[in-house]
C-alpha positions as CSV (number, residue, x, y, z in Angstrom):
1,M,111.4,94.1,75.6
2,A,108.2,93.1,74.8
3,H,106.1,94.6,77.6
4,Q,107.5,98.0,77.1
5,W,106.5,97.5,73.3
6,F,103.5,96.9,74.5
7,K,102.9,99.5,76.3
8,S,103.7,101.9,74.0
9,V,101.5,100.4,71.0
10,I,98.4,100.8,73.6
11,S,99.8,104.4,75.2
12,G,99.3,105.6,71.7
13,E,103.4,106.4,72.2
14,R,104.0,104.4,68.7
15,A,102.2,106.1,65.9
16,G,102.0,104.5,62.5
17,A,99.0,102.4,60.6
18,W,100.2,99.3,62.3
19,S,99.9,100.5,65.6
20,A,97.0,102.3,65.3
21,I,94.9,99.0,63.7
22,L,96.1,96.5,66.9
23,R,94.9,99.4,68.9
24,F,91.5,98.8,67.6
25,V,92.2,94.9,67.8
26,F,92.8,95.2,71.3
27,E,89.8,97.3,72.3
28,I,87.8,94.8,70.3
29,M,89.1,92.2,72.0
30,S,88.7,94.1,75.7
31,W,85.3,93.8,75.3
32,G,85.0,90.1,75.3
33,Y,87.3,90.5,78.7
34,A,85.0,93.2,80.0
35,L,82.2,90.4,79.6
36,V,84.0,88.1,81.4
37,I,85.1,90.2,84.3
38,A,81.6,91.0,84.7
39,M,79.7,88.0,84.5
40,R,82.4,86.7,87.1
41,N,81.8,89.2,89.8
42,F,77.9,89.2,89.4
43,L,78.2,86.0,90.4
44,Y,80.3,86.3,93.7
45,D,78.5,89.4,94.3
46,A,75.1,88.0,94.1
47,K,76.4,84.8,96.0
48,I,75.6,82.4,93.2
49,I,79.5,81.0,93.6
50,K,80.2,80.8,97.1
51,Q,83.6,82.2,98.6
52,T,85.5,79.9,100.7
53,K,85.9,81.3,104.4
54,L,89.2,79.6,106.2
55,S,89.5,79.6,110.2
56,V,91.8,82.1,110.3
57,P,92.1,85.6,109.2
58,V,93.1,86.8,105.4
59,I,94.7,89.7,104.4
60,S,94.5,90.2,100.3
61,V,97.6,92.5,98.5
62,G,96.4,93.2,95.2
63,N,96.2,95.5,92.4
64,I,93.6,97.2,90.0
65,T,96.7,97.6,86.7
66,T,98.7,95.2,85.4
67,G,102.7,96.0,85.7
68,G,104.9,96.7,89.5
69,T,103.0,98.4,91.8
70,G,105.1,97.4,94.9
71,K,103.0,94.1,95.9
72,T,106.4,92.5,97.3
73,P,107.4,95.1,99.7
74,T,104.0,95.6,101.1
75,V,103.6,91.7,101.7
76,I,106.6,92.1,103.6
77,M,105.4,95.5,105.3
78,L,102.5,93.5,106.4
79,V,104.3,90.1,107.1
80,K,106.5,91.9,109.9
81,E,103.8,93.7,111.6
82,L,101.8,90.9,111.8
83,Q,105.1,89.3,113.6
84,R,104.9,92.6,115.8
85,L,101.5,92.0,116.7
86,G,102.5,88.5,118.1
87,K,101.2,86.3,115.1
88,R,101.9,83.4,112.8
89,P,101.9,84.5,109.6
90,A,102.1,82.2,106.0
91,V,102.0,84.2,102.6
92,L,99.9,82.5,100.2
93,T,101.1,83.4,96.0
94,R,100.5,81.3,92.8
95,G,103.9,81.7,92.3
96,Y,103.7,83.2,88.9
97,G,107.0,84.0,86.8
98,A,108.8,80.9,88.5
99,P,111.1,78.9,85.9
100,K,110.8,75.3,85.3
101,E,112.6,73.4,87.5
102,T,114.3,70.1,85.7
103,G,111.8,68.1,87.1
104,G,109.3,69.4,84.9
105,G,107.7,71.6,88.1
106,L,107.7,75.2,88.8
107,G,110.6,76.1,90.5
108,K,110.9,79.6,92.8
109,S,109.7,82.7,91.5
110,D,111.5,86.1,92.2
111,E,108.7,87.7,94.6
112,V,108.9,83.9,97.0
113,M,112.4,84.0,96.9
114,V,112.2,88.1,98.0
115,I,110.0,86.8,100.8
116,E,112.2,84.4,102.0
117,H,114.9,86.5,102.0
118,E,113.5,89.3,104.1
119,C,111.2,87.2,106.4
120,P,113.2,83.8,106.5
121,D,110.6,82.2,109.2
122,V,107.6,82.8,107.3
123,P,106.5,79.5,105.1
124,V,105.2,80.8,101.7
125,I,102.7,78.7,100.3
126,V,103.2,78.3,96.6
127,N,99.7,77.0,95.2
128,A,97.4,78.1,92.4
129,D,94.7,76.7,94.7
130,R,94.6,79.6,97.1
131,V,91.9,78.0,99.3
132,E,93.9,74.6,99.1
133,G,97.4,76.7,100.2
134,G,95.7,78.5,102.8
135,R,94.3,75.0,104.3
136,L,98.2,73.9,104.2
137,A,99.6,76.6,105.7
138,I,97.2,76.7,108.8
139,S,97.6,72.4,109.0
140,M,101.5,72.5,108.3
141,H,102.9,75.0,109.6
142,N,100.2,76.4,112.3
143,A,99.4,79.5,110.5
144,D,97.0,82.0,112.5
145,V,96.7,84.5,110.0
146,L,97.2,84.5,106.1
147,V,98.6,87.3,103.2
148,L,97.4,86.5,99.9
149,D,99.5,88.1,97.4
150,D,98.3,89.3,94.1
151,G,94.9,88.3,95.3
152,F,92.1,91.3,94.1
153,Q,91.0,89.4,91.2
154,H,91.4,86.1,93.4
155,R,87.9,85.9,94.8
156,R,87.1,82.1,95.8
157,L,88.9,82.6,98.7
158,A,87.3,85.2,101.5
159,R,89.2,87.8,102.6
160,D,88.5,89.7,106.3
161,L,90.7,92.8,104.9
162,N,91.4,93.5,100.9
163,I,94.4,96.4,100.5
164,V,94.7,97.5,97.1
165,L,97.9,98.7,95.6
166,V,98.1,102.1,93.3
167,D,101.3,103.6,91.9
168,A,101.5,106.7,92.3
169,T,103.5,107.8,89.6
170,E,100.8,106.2,87.6
171,P,97.6,105.9,89.4
172,M,95.1,104.2,86.7
173,G,97.7,103.4,84.4
174,I,96.8,103.3,80.5
175,P,93.0,103.9,80.6
176,G,91.4,100.6,79.5
177,L,91.0,97.1,80.2
178,L,93.2,94.6,78.5
179,P,94.8,94.4,76.2
180,R,93.4,98.1,75.4
181,G,94.7,99.5,78.3
182,T,96.4,98.4,81.6
183,W,93.2,97.7,83.5
184,R,92.6,94.7,85.0
185,E,89.2,95.1,86.3
186,P,87.5,98.4,85.6
187,P,88.2,101.2,88.2
188,H,84.8,101.5,89.9
189,N,85.3,98.0,91.3
190,L,87.8,99.9,93.7
191,R,84.7,99.6,96.0
192,R,85.6,96.4,96.9
193,A,88.4,97.3,98.6
194,N,88.7,97.8,102.4
195,M,91.8,100.0,101.8
196,I,93.8,101.6,99.3
197,M,97.5,102.1,99.3
198,L,99.2,104.8,96.7
199,T,102.5,103.6,96.8
200,R,106.0,105.3,95.7
201,C,105.0,108.4,96.7
202,E,108.5,109.3,97.2
203,Q,108.7,109.4,93.4
204,V,105.8,112.7,93.2
205,S,105.1,115.7,94.7
206,E,103.0,115.8,97.7
207,P,100.2,118.2,95.9
208,L,100.3,115.3,93.0
209,A,100.3,112.4,95.8
210,D,97.2,114.1,97.8
211,L,95.8,114.7,94.0
212,A,95.8,110.8,93.5
213,A,94.3,110.1,97.1
214,N,91.6,112.4,96.5
215,L,91.0,110.9,93.3
216,L,90.3,107.5,94.7
217,T,87.6,108.7,97.0
218,Q,85.1,108.3,94.7
219,W,85.4,104.7,95.7
220,V,86.8,104.5,99.0
221,P,86.4,106.8,101.7
222,P,89.6,109.3,102.8
223,R,90.1,107.5,105.7
224,S,91.1,104.2,103.9
225,I,93.7,105.5,101.7
226,Y,96.9,105.8,103.1
227,Q,100.4,106.9,101.1
228,Q,103.3,104.2,101.3
229,R,106.8,105.3,100.4
230,T,109.3,103.3,99.6
231,T,113.0,103.9,101.7
232,I,116.0,102.7,100.4
233,T,117.6,100.5,103.4
234,G,121.0,99.6,101.6
235,L,123.3,99.0,99.1
236,Y,124.9,95.7,99.1
237,D,127.6,93.6,96.8
238,A,127.4,89.8,95.9
239,N,128.8,88.8,99.7
240,D,125.9,90.6,101.2
241,T,128.2,93.6,102.3
242,T,126.8,97.2,102.3
243,V,128.4,99.3,99.4
244,P,129.2,102.5,101.2
245,L,127.3,105.1,99.7
246,V,129.3,108.4,99.0
247,A,127.1,111.7,98.5
248,G,128.1,113.3,94.8
249,S,130.0,110.4,94.0
250,G,128.5,109.8,91.0
251,R,130.0,106.6,90.5
252,R,129.3,105.2,86.8
253,V,127.0,102.3,86.8
254,I,124.7,100.4,84.4
255,A,120.9,99.6,85.8
256,F,119.6,96.6,84.9
257,A,116.2,94.8,85.8
258,G,113.5,92.2,85.0
259,L,110.5,94.8,86.1
260,G,107.0,95.6,85.2
261,N,107.9,99.5,86.1
262,P,111.8,100.0,85.3
263,N,111.4,103.7,85.6
264,G,110.9,103.7,89.1
265,F,114.2,101.3,89.7
266,L,115.9,103.9,87.5
267,H,114.6,106.5,89.9
268,T,116.0,105.1,93.0
269,V,119.5,103.9,91.6
270,R,119.5,108.2,90.7
271,S,118.8,109.0,94.0
272,L,121.6,107.0,95.6
273,G,123.8,109.4,93.8
274,M,124.8,106.9,90.7
275,H,125.6,107.8,87.2
276,V,123.9,106.1,85.3
277,A,125.3,105.4,82.3
278,L,123.1,102.9,80.5
279,A,119.5,100.8,81.7
280,E,119.1,97.2,80.4
281,W,115.2,96.2,81.0
282,F,114.2,92.8,80.7
283,D,110.7,91.3,80.9
284,D,109.0,91.5,84.4
285,H,109.8,88.3,86.0
286,H,112.6,87.1,83.2
287,N,114.5,83.9,84.1
288,Y,118.5,85.0,83.5
289,D,120.7,83.1,81.4
290,A,123.8,84.7,82.3
291,S,125.9,83.2,79.9
292,T,124.2,85.4,77.4
293,D,121.9,88.0,78.7
294,F,125.0,90.3,80.0
295,A,126.9,90.4,76.6
296,D,125.6,93.9,75.8
297,L,126.4,94.6,79.5
298,L,129.6,93.5,79.2
299,K,130.7,95.4,75.3
300,S,129.4,98.5,77.0
301,S,131.3,98.5,80.7
302,K,134.4,98.1,78.7
303,E,133.5,101.5,76.1
304,R,132.0,103.9,79.6
305,N,134.3,102.5,82.3
306,I,131.6,101.0,84.6
307,E,132.8,100.4,88.3
308,A,129.5,98.5,89.0
309,W,126.1,96.8,87.5
310,I,123.7,97.5,89.9
311,T,119.8,95.6,90.3
312,T,117.2,94.9,92.7
313,L,116.8,92.3,94.7
314,K,114.2,90.6,93.1
315,D,116.2,90.1,90.2
316,W,119.5,89.2,92.3
317,V,118.2,86.4,94.0
318,K,118.0,84.8,90.5
319,L,121.3,85.8,89.7
320,R,123.2,84.5,92.7
321,T,123.1,80.8,92.3
322,Q,124.5,81.6,88.5
323,T,127.8,82.0,86.9
324,L,128.2,85.3,86.7
325,P,130.6,86.8,84.0
326,K,134.4,87.6,85.4
327,N,135.9,89.2,82.9
328,L,135.7,91.8,80.0
329,E,136.8,91.2,76.3
330,G,140.8,91.7,76.8
331,G,140.5,90.0,80.4
332,S,140.0,93.2,82.5
333,P,137.5,92.4,85.4
334,A,134.0,92.3,84.7
335,P,132.3,95.0,87.2
336,P,130.4,93.7,90.7
337,I,127.1,93.2,90.9
338,W,125.2,95.6,93.3
339,H,121.6,95.3,94.5
340,V,119.6,97.7,96.3
341,R,117.4,96.7,99.3
342,I,114.0,98.8,100.1
343,E,111.5,98.6,101.9
344,A,107.5,100.0,102.2
345,R,106.6,102.6,105.1
346,L,104.2,104.4,106.1
347,S,104.1,107.7,108.0
348,P,104.0,107.1,111.7
349,Q,100.6,107.9,112.0
350,E,99.1,105.5,109.1
351,Q,101.5,102.6,110.9
352,E,99.9,103.2,114.1
353,F,96.0,102.8,112.0
354,L,97.3,100.1,109.9
355,R,98.8,98.3,113.3
356,S,95.4,99.3,115.1
357,R,93.1,98.2,112.2
358,L,95.2,94.9,112.0
359,A,95.1,93.9,115.6
360,T,91.0,94.5,116.0
361,L,90.5,92.5,112.8
362,L,92.8,89.5,114.3
363,T,90.7,90.2,117.6
364,E,87.3,89.7,115.7
365,K,88.0,86.8,113.5
366,S,89.0,84.7,116.6
367,T,85.9,84.7,118.2
368,A,84.7,83.3,114.7
369,A,86.9,80.8,114.0
370,P,85.2,78.2,115.5
371,N,82.3,78.4,112.6
372,M,84.9,78.5,109.7
373,V,86.3,75.5,107.8
């Protein structure tokens, strides 16, 4: 998997002369990237490049490192919270990783399909021009609040709440700007955030989560740091029927997924009491070809007496329309594919703080709406 190979090189895990040379080349390349980032942020901070303000509140969810940090579950959590407050939210996304459709345009990305699956009555606007997408959401769908997916580095559209996600299992990723490290911009730019959510806190000890939160206080106040946990809401089969979970069953499964950080999913599968006999990882946003991608899984399933294959909802929404393998070599049935559904949750106290902050934001913005476009 290209992504894992890249991480092994820049982290220093992969030794050897060629890896050292690559790290040196990546270091030189990162200097140019740093200059571009610094200049762009300066132009926005000095208001030389103007931001566009829309007539409804904009809430951005983003990160400062590459790889998965739990943006989609967080977007879904925010959308549902806004609906509880009586609002009509819409999600803006660029649709990164979407496959090409027959006509040459972009299809739906996995994140878009997951959001539509979990929030079926919420419009998801896929447009690389997020300003235009926001205007469409307001004019066509009567949206009165916008959630900007992966928006921390997208500065053209002004936002009223800047939420940045930091993975508690890898708080600062691999140090260094791209491509030498996994930073999309230097950590001191976290000062632009109004709120930081530490995600996947259930996968580390409470002292380690607190230590990560304390590290972040150099950029934002402690009251603006929230500890988020991922909760499993169920295991489902291809017919969206719940698969009963039996404690200590030790079912033999193969885990597979296309994720930026597959270790979190592996932890989730094992927490269900499954015995992971094999894990197969594809690149993030992998567009599956069921006729070729599962050859190794089919072979291993026969050799290892596998009961099921298990993946994420993000992967399943792309697979469910494909013709999946029905038989192993020799004619015996192929294992079923199950998928895990999760949701992002805060503590009751932090959830109430978030709800109060959203309610205040929505009230303040409504009084300023006539002066915006």
